[in-house]
Backbone as CSV, one residue per row, in Angstrom:
resi,resn,N_x,N_y,N_z,CA_x,CA_y,CA_z,C_x,C_y,C_z
1,MET,12.982,118.739,-1.598,13.184,120.199,-0.888,12.441,120.824,-1.566
2,SER,11.529,121.466,-1.216,10.566,122.483,-1.648,11.423,123.539,-1.765
3,GLU,11.287,124.418,-2.422,11.922,125.617,-3.110,11.556,126.856,-2.226
4,LEU,12.791,127.676,-3.000,12.697,128.799,-2.048,12.158,129.767,-2.864
5,LYS,11.243,130.877,-1.703,9.629,131.479,-2.705,11.308,133.191,-2.496
6,ALA,12.099,133.265,-2.256,12.477,134.602,-2.189,13.067,135.378,-3.029
7,THR,12.672,136.716,-3.165,13.140,137.639,-4.022,14.420,136.981,-4.991
8,PRO,14.114,136.772,-6.540,15.160,136.819,-7.207,15.713,137.659,-7.760
9,GLY,17.384,137.273,-8.427,17.846,138.314,-7.973,19.188,138.842,-7.455
10,THR,20.078,139.915,-7.923,21.045,140.424,-6.858,20.635,140.988,-5.525
11,TRP,21.242,141.399,-4.953,21.418,141.593,-3.089,22.113,142.541,-3.167
12,VAL,22.142,143.637,-3.484,23.223,144.039,-2.948,22.881,145.704,-2.018
13,ILE,24.241,146.049,-1.305,23.899,147.607,-0.503,24.205,148.704,-0.913
14,GLY,23.300,149.186,-0.683,22.564,150.533,-1.867,23.290,151.683,-0.790
15,ASN,22.904,152.927,-0.714,22.723,154.076,0.081,23.267,153.639,2.060
16,GLU,24.214,154.221,2.545,24.627,154.353,3.145,24.796,155.369,3.725
17,SER,24.736,155.504,5.491,24.974,156.262,6.269,24.961,156.478,7.435
18,ASN,25.265,157.268,8.612,25.482,156.516,9.932,24.415,155.701,10.812
19,SER,23.002,156.567,10.253,22.539,155.360,11.171,21.196,154.521,10.244
20,SER,21.738,154.003,8.583,21.293,153.107,8.188,21.754,152.810,7.246
21,VAL,21.225,151.729,6.215,21.841,151.610,5.279,20.593,151.103,4.501
22,ASP,20.895,151.150,3.033,19.359,150.319,1.999,20.191,149.122,1.296
23,LEU,19.468,148.089,1.133,19.980,147.236,0.526,18.968,147.157,-0.696
24,GLN,19.272,146.274,-1.820,18.237,146.313,-2.979,18.215,145.003,-2.743
25,ILE,16.879,144.738,-3.185,16.353,142.695,-2.869,16.084,142.767,-4.417
26,GLY,16.616,142.747,-5.507,15.793,142.484,-7.098,15.756,144.045,-6.466
27,GLU,14.079,144.246,-7.354,13.953,145.201,-7.525,12.992,146.008,-6.230
28,THR,13.242,145.629,-5.384,12.928,145.944,-4.460,13.407,146.613,-3.514
29,PHE,13.635,147.345,-2.256,14.234,148.014,-1.456,14.463,147.739,0.271
30,ALA,15.346,147.157,0.718,14.911,147.317,2.256,15.661,148.208,2.841
31,CYS,15.802,148.536,4.345,16.253,149.467,4.964,17.006,148.752,6.613
32,PHE,17.911,148.934,6.958,18.798,148.195,8.415,18.863,149.471,8.921
33,ASP,18.644,149.996,9.598,18.691,151.049,10.898,19.600,150.472,11.746
34,ARG,20.176,151.147,12.446,20.962,150.460,14.039,20.472,151.583,15.362
35,GLU,18.676,152.020,15.040,18.479,152.798,15.964,17.161,151.646,16.592
36,ASN,16.867,152.370,17.849,15.409,151.616,18.129,14.543,152.960,17.526
37,LEU,13.653,152.584,17.339,11.953,153.061,16.253,11.699,153.650,17.063
38,ASN,11.678,153.880,18.495,11.059,154.551,19.374,11.671,155.078,19.991
39,THR,12.884,155.135,20.520,13.742,156.351,20.940,14.281,156.917,19.876
40,PHE,15.005,156.006,18.667,15.975,156.919,17.994,17.134,156.861,18.668
41,GLU,17.835,156.201,19.870,19.138,156.162,20.156,19.528,154.857,19.373
42,PRO,20.975,155.011,19.014,21.859,153.577,18.423,21.685,152.262,19.230
43,VAL,21.277,151.422,19.028,21.365,150.030,20.030,22.557,149.251,19.333
44,ILE,22.763,149.179,17.683,24.045,148.668,17.843,24.957,149.681,16.900
45,SER,26.155,149.279,16.692,27.521,149.817,16.142,26.862,150.297,14.919
46,ARG,27.909,151.213,13.686,28.000,151.090,12.817,27.990,149.833,11.669
47,GLU,29.180,149.425,12.557,30.078,148.098,12.030,28.806,146.918,12.067
48,GLU,28.159,147.138,12.946,27.928,145.636,13.303,26.531,146.009,12.267
49,MET,25.994,147.303,11.938,24.860,147.295,11.110,25.005,146.834,9.801
50,LEU,26.323,147.274,9.153,26.736,146.789,7.891,27.235,145.297,7.754
51,ALA,27.985,144.663,9.327,28.298,143.375,9.119,25.958,142.806,8.616
52,ASN,25.679,143.305,9.222,24.265,142.350,9.156,23.434,142.629,7.657
53,ALA,24.098,143.740,7.000,23.802,143.899,5.299,24.447,143.396,4.947
54,HIS,25.887,143.096,5.373,26.307,142.767,4.475,25.763,140.828,4.343
55,LEU,25.626,140.570,5.504,24.904,138.804,5.438,24.197,138.729,4.422
56,ALA,23.132,139.421,5.433,21.322,140.024,4.366,21.932,139.881,2.355
57,THR,22.692,140.418,2.340,22.787,139.919,0.873,23.742,139.007,0.461
58,ALA,24.488,138.425,0.942,24.643,137.116,0.656,24.126,136.027,0.741
59,ALA,22.690,136.399,1.313,21.508,135.316,1.523,21.784,134.453,0.186
60,PRO,21.085,134.842,-1.107,20.715,134.247,-1.798,22.273,133.153,-2.418
61,GLU,23.203,133.570,-2.289,24.881,132.803,-2.510,25.192,131.962,-1.487
62,LEU,24.646,132.248,-0.231,24.898,131.535,1.039,23.984,129.875,0.832
63,TYR,22.654,130.444,0.494,21.261,129.166,0.276,21.526,128.789,-0.941
64,GLU,22.049,128.915,-2.242,22.703,128.362,-3.195,23.739,127.070,-2.611
65,ALA,24.963,127.956,-2.078,25.748,126.614,-1.617,25.636,125.929,-0.734
66,LEU,24.863,126.363,0.520,24.429,125.424,1.504,23.848,123.787,0.415
67,THR,22.386,124.722,-0.025,21.728,123.613,-1.018,22.994,122.454,-2.131
68,ALA,23.349,123.003,-2.461,25.179,122.207,-2.783,25.716,121.192,-2.217
69,VAL,25.346,121.695,-0.427,26.070,121.423,0.052,25.353,119.770,0.142
70,VAL,23.949,120.367,0.669,22.970,119.167,1.219,23.278,118.326,0.303
71,ASP,22.768,118.664,-1.223,22.599,118.041,-2.296,24.229,116.648,-2.050
72,PHE,25.340,117.188,-1.991,26.439,116.078,-2.027,26.450,115.643,-0.799
73,GLY,26.120,116.329,0.323,26.571,115.161,1.672,25.177,114.729,2.128
74,ASN,24.061,114.660,1.067,22.964,113.553,1.016,23.695,111.757,0.897
75,ASP,25.273,111.645,0.309,26.234,110.485,0.430,26.764,110.421,1.832
76,ALA,26.771,111.438,2.925,27.839,111.447,4.042,27.407,110.200,4.683
77,ASN,28.169,109.548,5.546,28.257,108.420,5.797,28.458,108.459,7.217
78,THR,29.446,109.334,7.695,30.183,109.542,9.024,29.241,110.312,9.713
79,LYS,29.558,110.132,11.076,28.329,110.558,12.211,28.578,112.431,12.230
80,ARG,30.042,112.778,11.794,30.379,114.543,11.748,29.660,114.622,10.361
81,GLY,29.811,113.643,9.495,28.712,114.569,8.152,27.233,114.705,8.155
82,SER,26.858,113.736,9.047,25.795,113.986,9.624,24.862,114.997,10.473
83,TRP,25.862,114.982,11.273,25.819,116.526,11.981,25.580,118.056,11.097
84,ALA,26.368,117.996,10.139,26.657,118.889,9.363,25.761,119.017,8.538
85,LEU,24.788,117.772,7.790,23.726,117.587,7.355,22.623,118.126,8.105
86,ALA,22.294,117.718,8.832,21.391,118.512,10.128,20.984,119.256,10.100
87,LYS,22.514,120.272,10.118,22.502,121.752,10.590,21.968,122.249,9.097
88,ALA,22.742,121.677,7.376,22.380,122.785,6.636,21.139,122.134,6.332
89,HIS,20.325,121.440,6.550,19.007,121.193,6.267,18.427,122.575,7.221
90,ALA,18.337,122.475,8.618,17.664,123.328,9.443,18.272,124.634,9.045
91,ALA,19.128,124.669,8.604,19.397,126.299,7.733,18.847,126.950,7.012
92,LEU,18.357,125.848,5.859,17.625,125.989,4.493,16.421,125.754,4.836
93,ALA,16.260,124.976,5.593,14.363,124.752,6.378,13.738,126.284,6.797
94,LYS,14.756,126.730,7.529,14.109,128.312,8.255,14.447,129.203,7.209
95,ALA,15.510,129.618,6.470,15.328,130.083,4.584,14.023,130.260,4.155
96,ARG,13.953,128.884,4.147,13.154,128.849,3.317,11.037,129.512,4.138
97,GLY,11.350,129.440,5.517,10.106,129.647,6.055,9.441,129.034,6.864
98,GLU,10.485,127.755,7.192,9.474,126.342,7.553,9.363,125.991,9.013
99,SER,10.521,126.789,9.292,10.738,126.382,11.015,10.792,127.592,11.866
């Protein structure tokens, strides 16, 4: 399996407002907006924006956990285990930008 090339370090939620939330990703920053960048009209709720931010900041831990599942699951011999393992491989490939 190839290696993840994402920014190492802690990914955390920073400043929040009604229309955006900042993410600190290692030593860099990213911003999630809930508004259309052309019309400045909200297109998602504040709750959805924050949920997206929480999901993004969980990415390193999710990647690590899924990698452990794949490593363990390579020994799986059941149809259900094979399906789950295929989904895990696909998700990891997507995270690495390979799909």
